[in-house]
C-alpha positions in Angstrom: 23.8 21.6 41.6 25.8 24.4 42.7 22.9 26.3 43.6 21.4 23.2 45.9 24.4 23.2 47.8 24.3 27.1 48.4 20.7 26.8 49.4 21.6 23.8 51.5 24.4 26.0 53.1 22.2 28.9 53.7 19.6 26.8 55.4 22.2 25.2 57.6 23.4 28.7 58.6 19.9 29.8 59.1 19.2 26.7 61.4 22.4 27.4 63.3 21.2 30.9 63.9 17.9 30.0 65.2 19.5 27.5 67.5 21.9 30.2 68.8 19.2 32.5 69.4 16.9 30.0 71.3 20.0 28.4 72.9 18.8 25.1 71.6 21.3 22.3 70.8 18.5 19.8 69.8 19.7 17.9 66.4 16.3 17.6 64.7 15.4 20.5 62.6 11.9 20.1 63.3 12.3 20.7 67.1 14.4 23.8 66.5 11.7 25.2 64.1 8.9 24.4 66.5 10.6 25.9 69.4 11.3 29.2 67.3 7.6 29.0 66.1 6.1 28.8 69.8 8.6 31.7 70.9 7.3 34.0 68.1 3.6 33.1 68.8 4.5 33.8 72.6 6.1 37.4 71.7 3.3 38.2 69.3 0.8 37.5 72.2 2.9 39.8 74.6 3.1 42.6 72.1 -0.6 42.3 71.5 -1.3 42.5 75.3 1.2 45.6 75.6 -0.6 47.3 73.0 -3.9 46.8 74.6 -2.6 47.8 78.0 -1.0 50.9 76.3 -4.5 51.8 74.8 -6.4 51.0 78.0 -4.1 53.3 80.1 -4.2 56.0 77.5 -7.9 55.9 77.9 -7.8 56.1 81.4 -5.4 59.0 81.7 -7.6 60.8 79.1 -10.8 59.9 81.3 -9.0 60.7 84.7 -9.1 64.4 85.2 -10.6 65.1 88.5 -10.9 68.4 90.1 -8.4 69.1 92.9 -9.6 68.3 96.5 -10.4 71.4 98.6 -10.7 71.4 102.3 -11.4 74.9 104.5 -11.3 74.5 108.2 -12.0 77.4 110.7 -9.2 77.8 113.3 -8.5 80.5 116.1 -5.9 82.2 113.7 -8.3 82.1 110.5 -8.7 79.6 108.1 -6.6 76.5 106.9 -7.3 75.8 103.0 -5.8 72.6 101.6 -6.1 72.0 98.1 -4.8 68.6 96.8 -4.4 67.2 93.4 -2.6 64.1 91.9 -1.6 65.9 88.8 0.6 69.1 88.4 -1.9 72.0 87.9 0.1 74.8 86.3 -1.3 78.2 87.0 -3.8 77.1 89.7 -1.9 79.0 92.5 -2.5 82.3 90.8 -6.2 81.7 90.8 -6.3 80.7 94.3 -4.5 83.6 95.4 -6.6 85.9 93.4 -9.5 84.1 95.4 -7.7 84.9 98.5 -7.4 88.7 97.5 -10.9 88.7 96.6 -11.9 87.5 100.1 -9.6 89.9 101.8 -7.5 86.9 103.3 -4.0 87.8 104.4 -1.8 84.5 103.9 0.1 84.0 107.0 1.8 80.9 106.4 1.8 78.6 103.3 3.1 75.4 102.0 3.1 74.6 98.2 4.3 72.1 96.1 3.7 71.8 92.2 6.4 69.3 91.1 4.6 66.0 90.1 1.4 66.9 91.8 -0.3 70.0 93.3 -0.7 70.7 97.1 -1.3 73.8 98.9 -2.0 74.4 102.6 -2.3 77.9 103.5 -3.3 79.6 106.8 -5.3 82.7 105.8 -6.4 85.5 108.1 -9.1 88.1 107.6 -7.4 91.6 107.2 -9.0 94.5 108.8 -9.9 96.7 106.1 -13.4 94.8 105.3 -15.6 94.2 108.4 -17.7 91.6 106.7 -17.8 88.4 108.2 -16.3 85.2 106.7 -17.1 81.6 107.3 -15.4 78.4 106.0 -18.4 77.9 103.6 -18.0 81.3 101.9 -14.3 80.6 101.8 -14.8 77.1 100.2 -17.1 78.5 97.6 -14.8 81.3 96.5 -12.0 79.1 96.2 -13.9 76.5 94.3 -15.1 79.0 92.0 -11.4 80.1 91.4 -10.6 76.2 90.8 -13.4 75.9 88.2 -12.3 79.1 86.6 -8.5 77.7 86.3 -9.9 74.6 85.0 -11.9 76.2 82.2 -8.9 78.4 81.3 -6.5 75.5 81.5 -8.5 73.3 78.9 -8.6 75.9 76.0 
């Protein structure tokens, strides 16, 4: 008899706890239990959707690894070289500057950002030591090769 009273008291406390969680003041036990059951099913569904979204996002991030975009323009002062990437490219600047040195370009002016994304806009001019002619296509090829070398090194 005492155990029956303890069970009934425990069940009453649990029912009150469920009512307080769902802010339900409905007297019938079945409506409170159905309400809580529906809430649990909804939460399970939301959790499953979030897990699927997390997996899909992880796949997209792993698949999304594009090469930085490169633009080279010829101007009166020299070449304007623009390199843009949506992700931070640690070490890329060194490879690009080595490519400038290989071409014999002096950097007259540059603007670089490496925080969340990578962006470089540089104005380069041919130095007078080498008399070979430079065109935008050659500069683009050499800088593109430097970007590819950086990518190979950074993926190791």
